[in-house]
N, C-alpha and C positions, 0 to 999 in steps of 0.2 A: 504493500500500500504506500509506504513512504517513498519507495523508489519511483513508483508511477507518478506520485504527486510532485516529486522533485524534478522529474523529467518533463512534466507537463508545461511549466513556464518556458523551458528551453525550446520545446517543440512548437509551442504557440508563437514564440518569438521568431523562430525560423520560418514558420508559415507566413507570418506577417511580412518578413523580409522577402520571401518568394513572391507573395501577392504584389508587394510594392514594385519589385523588379518586373513582374509580368505587365503591370500597367505602364511602366516606363518603356518596356520593349514595344508595346503598342504605340506609344508616343514616337519612338524611334522609327517604327514602320510608317507612321503618318508623315513624319518629317521627310523621310526618304522618298515616299511617293510624291509629296509636294514638290520636292526638288526636281524629280523627273518630270512632273507635270509642267512646272514653270519653264524648264528648258524646252520641252516638246511644244508648248504653246507660244514660245518666242519671248516670254517675259525675261528670261535669263539667257544671256548670250556668252558663250565661251569661245575664245579665239578671235581672229580678225573677221569681222562681218562686212567689211567694205565692199559694196557692189555685189553682195550675195543675198539672194532671196531668202526669206525666213523659212520657206518650204525646203530649202536645201541645207541640211545639217552637215557640219564638218565632223571630222573623226572624233574630236574631243567631246562634242555634244552628244554624239551617238553613244560613246562610252559612258557618259554621265547618265543618260536616259536608261540604258540597259542596266548599268550598275545600280542606279537608284531603285529600279523595280526589283532586281534580284536582292538587294539589301533589305528592302521592305518585306519581301517574302521570307527571308531568313529571320528577320526580327519577329515577324508574326508567328512563324513556326516555333521559335524559341519561347515566345510569350505563351503560346498554347501549351507547350510542355511544362511551363512553370505553373500554369493554372491547374494542370492535372499531372503532378509529378509521380514518377514511378520509384519504388524503392531502389531499383538498380541504376538510377540516374545519378547516384552519388559520385562526386569527384574523387572521393577517397577510394571508393570501390573501383573506379576506372584505373587508378594508378597502382593500387595494391592488391585488388582481388580479381582483376581481369573483367571488370564490369563493362557494360555496353557503352558505345559512344553516343551520349545523349545529345539532343539539340543544343543544349547549353555549351557542351564541350566543343561541338562543331562550330558554334558561333565564335567562341574564343579563338579556336584554331584559325578560322577564316580571317578574323580581325587582324591577328598578328601576321598572317601571311600577306594581307593587303598592306599593312604598315611596312613590312620588310621590303616588299617589291616596290612600294611607293618611295621609300627612302633611297633605294638603289637608283630608281629612275630620276629622282631629284638630283642625286650626286652626278649622274651622267649628264643631265641637262645643264647643270652648272659648269661642268668640265667642258662641254661642247659649246658653251656660250649662249644657249637658249634662255637661261635664267641668269642674268647679270646681277651681281650684288655690289652695292655702292656705286659711285659715279664712274661711268665708263667713257666719258667724253675724251676723244682723241687718244684713246688707249687701245692698243691691239688686243684682240681676243686671246692671242697667244700669251699675253702677259697678264696672268691672274694675280689679283691682290691677295694679301694674307687672309682677309675675311672669307674669300671664296675657297681658299685651300682649307681653312678650318671647317667651313660648311661641308665641303666634300668629304673630309675625314670623318666628321661626326655623323653625317647622313649614311655613309658607307658602314660605319661601325654599328649604328643603330639598326640599319636594315639587316645586316648579317646576324646581329644578336636576335632579332625577332624571327628570322628564318630558322636559326638554330633552335630556338624555342619551339617553333612549329614542328621541327623534326623530332624534338624530344616528346612532344605530345603524341605524335604518330607512333613513336616507339614505346610510349608509356613509361618514360624515364622520370623518376621522382623529382629530380632537380628542375625539370621544366615547369612544374607547378609553382615553385618559388620564383623562377625567372619571369614567368608570365605576369604575376601580380605586380612586379616592379616595372616591367615593360609597359603594361597597360596604365599603371598609375602615372608614370612620368610622361607618357604620351598624352594622357588626359590633361595633365598640367600644361603641356605644350599647346593643346587645343584651347585651353582657357586663355593663354597668352595670345594665340592667333585670333581668338574672338575679340579680346580687348583691342588688339590692333585694328581689327575691322571696325569696331565701334568708334574708335578715335578718328578713323578715316571718313566716317559718314559726313561730318560737317563740311569737310573739304570737297565732298562729292555733290553737295547740293547746289543747284543753280542759284545765282544771285537773287535774293529775295524770295526763293522758293522754299518749299517744305519737304519733309521726308517723303510724302506721297508723290511729289513731283519727280523724285529720283528713286522710286521703289525698286526698279530692276537692279540698279547699282547697289542699293542698300542690301537687297537680298543676296547679291553676289558677294558682298563683303562679310555678311554674318552667317550665311548658310554653312560654309565649310567648317567654321569654328564650332558652331552648334553641333554639327554632325560628328566631328571628331571627338569633341568632349563627351557628348552623350553616349556614343558608341563605346569609347574606351572606359568610361566610368561604369557602364553596365557590365562590360567584360570584367573589369576589376572586381565589381561586386560579386559576380558569379564565382570568380576564382577564389576570393577570400571568404566565401560563405562557410566553408568547412576548414579553412586553413588555420593552423596554429596548434599550440600545445607542445609539450616536451617531446623530443625525439629520443626514442629508446633503441639502443643497438639490438640487432637480432642475434648477435653472437657474442660470447664472452671470450672467444679465442683471441690470441694476439698478445702483444707486449702489455706490460702493466699500464703504460701510458695510454695505449689504445683502449684497454678495458675501462680505464678511468674515464676517458672521453665518451665511451658508449654509455656509461652510467651517469653522466653529468646531466642532471635534471635542470640545471640552470640554463642549458642551451635550448631555450624555449623559442619555437618558431612563432612569429607574430606577423600580421600583415604589414605592408609597407608604411601605411599611414600611422599605425601604432608604433612601429619601430622609430619613425621620425620623431614622434612625440616622446618616446622613451629617451632618445638621444638628447633632445632639447632639454628634457627635465634634468639632465646631468650637467648642463652648461649654465654658469652664472649669468651669461648674457643671452638667454633664449629670446627675450624680447627684442634685443638689438639685432640678433640674427634674422628673426622673422621680419622685423621692420626694415632692415637693410635689403633683404631679398625682395620684399613687397614693393618698396619704393623704387629700387633699381629697375625692377620689371615694369612698374607703372610708367616711369619716365622714359624708359627705353621704347615702349610701344606708343607713348603719347606724342613723342617728337623725335624726328630723325637726327636732330642736332645734339641730343643728350650724349650720345656716344662719340661725338666729334672730339678729337684730341684737344682742341681749344677749350671745350667745356669741361672735360675731365681734368685738364691741367689747372684750370681756373678754380675748380672746386677743391682741389688739393692745396694749391698755393694759398688760397684765402683762409684756410683752416689750420695752417701750421701753428700759429700762436695758440689757438684754442686746443689743438691736439696735444702740444707739449705740456701745457698747464694741466690738461685732463689726466696725464700720466701721474703727476704728483698728487693731484686731487684724489685719484683712485687709491693710491697708497695710503693717504691720510684717512680717507673714509673707511677703508678696510680696517684700520686700527681703531676705529670708533669715533673719530673727530672729523671736523671739516673747517674750512677757512673761508671767511667772507671777504678777506682783505686782498685776495689775489689780484683784483682789478687795480687797486691802488698800488700794489707792489709792482705791477707791470708798468704803470706810468712812471714810478720812481726809477725802475730799471732803465728805461729808455732815457729819462732825464739824466741819470748818473752817467751812463755810457757816453752819450753825446756831449753832456756838459763837461766831463773830464777831458774829452778830446778837443773841445773848443775853448776851454778855460772859463766857461760860464757857470759851472757848478762844482764847487762853491764859487761865488762871484769873486773875480780877481785871481783865481787860482791858475796854476800853470797849465799849459796845453800838453797833454800826455799822448804817447803813442797808443795805437789801438789795442795792443796786447795788454799793456799795463792798465788801460782803462777798463778792459773786459775783466781782468783779474780783480781789480778793486770793486767793480760793480757786483761781481759774484760774492765777494767778501761782505760788502755792505748789505746787500739784500739777504744773503744768508744769515747775517746777524739779526736782521729784522724778523726773519722767520723763527730764529731761535728765541727771540724776545716774545713772539706769540706763544710758543710752547712753554716758555718759562712762566709767563703770566697765567697760563692755564693750570700748570702744575702747582704753582705757589698759592694761587687764590682759590682754586677749586671751583671757579665759576665756569659754567658751560661754555664750550668753544663758540657757540653761536653768539653769546654776549661779548666774549673777549674779542673775537675777530671782527664783530660789527663795530666795536669801539675803535679798534686799530684801523679798520677800513676808513672811518671818518677822519681819524687823526692823520693817517698817512696821505690821504687825498689832499690835505692842506699843503703838503710840501710842493708838489708841482703847481698848485694854484697860486702859491706865493711867488715862486721863482719864475713862473711863466704867466705873468699877469696880463690882464687886458685882452684876453682872447688871442694873444700872439702865439707864434710857433717858434721853437728853437730849431733852426735849420742849419745843417752842416754846410750847405753851399754859401751861406752868408759869411763864412769865415775862411773857407778853402775853395780853391778852384779845381783841385783834383781830389779824387778819392784817396783814402789812407792806404798807402802801399806798404807792404812789409817784404823784407828780403829773407828768403828761405834758402838755406844752404842746400846744395844738391846732395851733399853727404847725408844731411838729415832726411831728405826724401828717399835716398837709397836705403838708409837704416829703417825708415818706416815701411818701405816696401818689403824688406827682409823680415821685419817683425810681423807684418800682416801675412806674409807668405807662410811663416811658421804657425801663426795662430790659425789661419784658415786651413793649413795643412793638417794640424792636429785635430781641430774641431770637425772640419769637413771629412777628414779621413775616418774619424770615429763614426760620423753619420753614414758615410758610404759603407763602412764595415757592417754597421747595424742593418742597413738595407740589404746588403749581400747575405748576411746571416738570416734575415727574414725570408729572402727569396730561396735560399738553400733549404731552410726548414720546410717551406711550402712544398718544394719538390720531394723532400725526404718523407714528409708525413702525408703526402697526397692520398695514398691508398687508405690510410687510417682516418682521414678527416671525415667528420659527420656533416660538414657544411655543404649545402646545395650550391654555394657560390665558390667552391674551391677552385674551379677552373678560372673564373674571373679574378679571384684573389691572386692566383699565380700570375695571370697576365698583368694585372695592375701593379703587383709587386715588382715584376720585371721592368715595367715602364717607369715606376718611381725610382728604381735603382739606376736605370739608365739616365734619367733626367738629373738626379742628384749628382751622379758621377760627372756628367757633362758640365753642370753648373760649377762644381768645385774645380774641375779641370780648367774651364775657361777663366775663372777668377785667378787661379794660380798662374796661368799663361799671361794674363793681363799684368799681373804684378811683376813677373819676369820681364815682360816687355818694358814696363816703366823703369825698372832697375837698369836694364841694358841701355835705354835711351838716356837716362841721367848719367850713366858712366860715359857714354859717348859725348855728352855735352861737357863733362869734366875734362875729357881728353882734348877738347877743342878750346879749353881755357875759360869756359863759363862756369864759375864756381857757385853762383847763386841764381835764384829765380825770383823775379819780382811779381807779387800777386796783390791785387786789391783785397783788402781785408773785408770790405763789404761784399764783394763777389764771393769770397770764400765762405762767408756766413750765409748769405741769402741771395747770391747773384743768380742771374738767369742761366739755366743749363742749355748750352748750345749744341751738344752732341751727346750721344749715348753709345756704348758698345753694341755692336750688331745692328742697332736701329740706324745709327749714323747721325747726320746733321739734323737738328731740329729747327723748324721754321720759327722765325721771330714772332709770328702770330701766336705761337703756343707759349704761354707764360708759365713754364715749369721752372721752379727755382730750387737752389741748393737746400733751402730750409726743409723741403719735403724729404730729401735724402736724410738729413740729420734727424728729423722727426721719426722716420721709420727705424733708423739705427737706435734711437732712444727707446722705441717701443720694444725692439728685440732685446735690448739690454735689461730693461726693467721687467719684461716678461720672464726673463731668465732669473733675475734676482727674486722676484715674487714667488716663483714656483720651484726653484731649484736650489735655494740657499736657506741657511738657518735664519737669516734676517727676515726673509719672506715668510717662513713658517711662524716666526715670532710675531710678525705683523698680523697674520690671521688669528693667532692665539690671543693676542691682546684685544683685538676687536670682538672676537667671539665670546670670550669669558675672561675678563681681566683678573678675577680672583684665581681661577684655575691656572692662568699664565704665571701669576706670582708664585703659586704653589710649585710650579715646575722650574722655578729659579729664573724666570725671565724678568728683567728690569723693565716694568711697564712704562714708567715715566721716561726712561731713556728712549724707548722705542717711539713713543709719541712725539717727544721733542725732536728726535732724529727725523721723523717723517715731516714735521713742520719745516725743518731745515732743507730736506730734500725738495719739498714743494717750492720753497722760496728760491732755491738754486735753479730749479726748472723754470720758474716764472722769470727769473733774471735772464736765463738763456733765451726764453721766448721773447722777452722785451728787447734784448739786443738784436735778435733776428728781425724783429719788427722794425727797429730803428735802422738797421742796415738796409732793409728793403726800401723804406720811405725816406730815409735820411733826414727825418724831422720828427719832432715830438711836440704834442700839445698838452695842455693842462688836464684834459679829460680823457686822455688815452687809457684804454682798459676799463672804462666805466661800463658796468653791466656784465663784465666778463665772468664774475664769480657765479652768477646764476646760470650762465650758459654752460660752463664747465661742470657744474654740479648736475645740471640737467643731462648733459651728455654722459656723465658717469653713472647716473641713476638709470638712464636708458640702457647702459652697458651692463647693468645687473648689480651694481654696488648698493648696499643698504646704508641708510643713514645711521643705523644702530651699530654697524660695523660687522666684521667677521666674514664678509661675503663680497665678491667682486673679481674682476679680472682686467688686465691691461688691454687685452684684445677686445673685450666688451666695450671699454671706453673708446678704443679706436673706432669701432663700428658706430658707436654713438656719435662721435665727431663726424664720421663719414655721412651719417644721416643728416646732420646739420648742413654739411656741404651740398649734398644732393638736393635738399629742400631749397636752399638758397639759389642754386643754379637751375634746378628743374622748374620751379615756379615761374621764374623769369622767362624760361624758354617756352612754356605753354601759355604764357600771357595772363597768369593769375596776379591779382593785385598784391604787391609785395607787403602791404600792410596786414595781410592775412597770415604772414609768416609765423608770428608769435602764437597766434591762435592755433595754427596747425601743429606747431611744435608742442603746445600744451596737450593736444589730442594724442600725439605720438608718445609723450611722456606717460600719460595715463594708461594708454594701451600697453606700453612696454612694462610698466610696473605691474599691471594686472597679469600679463603673461609670465613675468619673472616670479611673481608670488605663486601663481599656479604651478610653475615648474618646481619651485622649492617644496610645495605641498606634495606633489607627485613623488619627488625624490625622497621626502621624509616618509 
């Protein structure tokens, strides 16, 4: 009695799912028939119709009509089978018990076959020039751009993957079941993106002063393919995952101890693609940032063709260098359980100190210092102010909100006093040339050698780990219980190759730099003159492999230093005792003290680290603009806290990541650039950022609850 009552809810839930799918399959049949009818009656035209009667269909239209009718028949047949299911129609029985090939299994097989063949045809069409990507004006079809090569590789890979899955279904291979649900899930996502792209193209397709009804054929042409792809793949995914999941139990206990342990590992639970993505996101502190970044990137990519333009991407990165560097320190401080509202004022003081020391205007009447001395003194002074923030917090016991709010107002008075009357302190008012520094070529050679050794050690370790992983995948291939072991081996080999190539290229570049500098020394040139401003935040004119960068692309050195700092502090936070202590202090200060961690020292140290990063960002900002005003950095504190919160950090401490903060800053940059490109009023920026913050916090809170 109890077993029947327990199984009743599951059975009724499955029945509801089947009935819902049956109705959706009927909808798919109707949509397919409607598409065929629209093409047959002339409302939808495919291909060139110039001087061709509507009674004369071209090959594309004939294929669409016949395919639409056949697709409708297949969907209706599948719907009928779901309304009247047979016990032998189970997907589990098909793969494990030799069950019959039901209409649902046939539908999934046909869908993946169509996807596979379609992707291969798309790759061929791009390769032969029938489908050009990006601008092809005055460019020979024999000269394909990188976007087209990437599209060819991806389309070919996806087509072969789907066709291999079809072969697995025909042979009743168990891994095909797992492959199918991922193939259909990701293709459904691609269908949604295609549909969004069509929706954004509708306004551009309307006649001037016209309505949607005036351009209905074009509107249907834009949205029908996306609707059909999304609905078809989502229904196929629903069928495949209806019975998918649960622990995999090995059928044999023979083999090595490791093999038997893997066969008994009940933690290796199979879950559908959507559930696996949710599980992975629940383990990430920046789940909200990841989702927000992917969603916004996809949205702006399909909303405007200009978003992926190198000028737009470079502008989004360059304009957020200051915010990004400060967000690194803010993340460290917030993880330790505190935050700082004075970073905006500290940024203004940093720029004032740096330019003031070089021009002799701060302090007034002071000497004019060289840029290196000015930079060192700026770091020391702003670092001292950060230590003062931490000391006040520890000595008074007042919450950091109150302490840093007070210091924010006090420190803002310094630039307001020294740069009065709305004036700017400008470098060009005192010097005609940028500040040059002489760098010995021996120093450059030494740096190249040091970097060669560092990259050789670290890169060699990474390459060895990749090789070890690849070798283990080949060695344990027969014992692996994963349905994706073949793909795992393939991608492991690809990652090993890419890692080895990157490390090798970096080492060769450093060898080239050292050889070039030695050659310059042999010709009597002992030093190299460099603009200090360019070294800090000058425009990047060329990159390895890419070559010369157009002057229209505003990519600056500050982006490079920002990403270097991200890598360094990500390593510090996750791979060092200091990073562990930072998490421990923010998570539970009492428990951290019990473990021998000096809580006060960690908090003061993080205030100093934040101040040093603010000083660095302030000098980069001053080097780019070569001027400073009294209100520089105003409002920065709330922006970096927002980016850090979006990235997954908690105001209460103990949780967060540098990568999450990086994504949070990227979201700011995408919003600033994307809203302008799609013509949205810039005054809505703060309101939309507020919506994103709320959504990210909700997602991050959900992920922590799932993880807990």
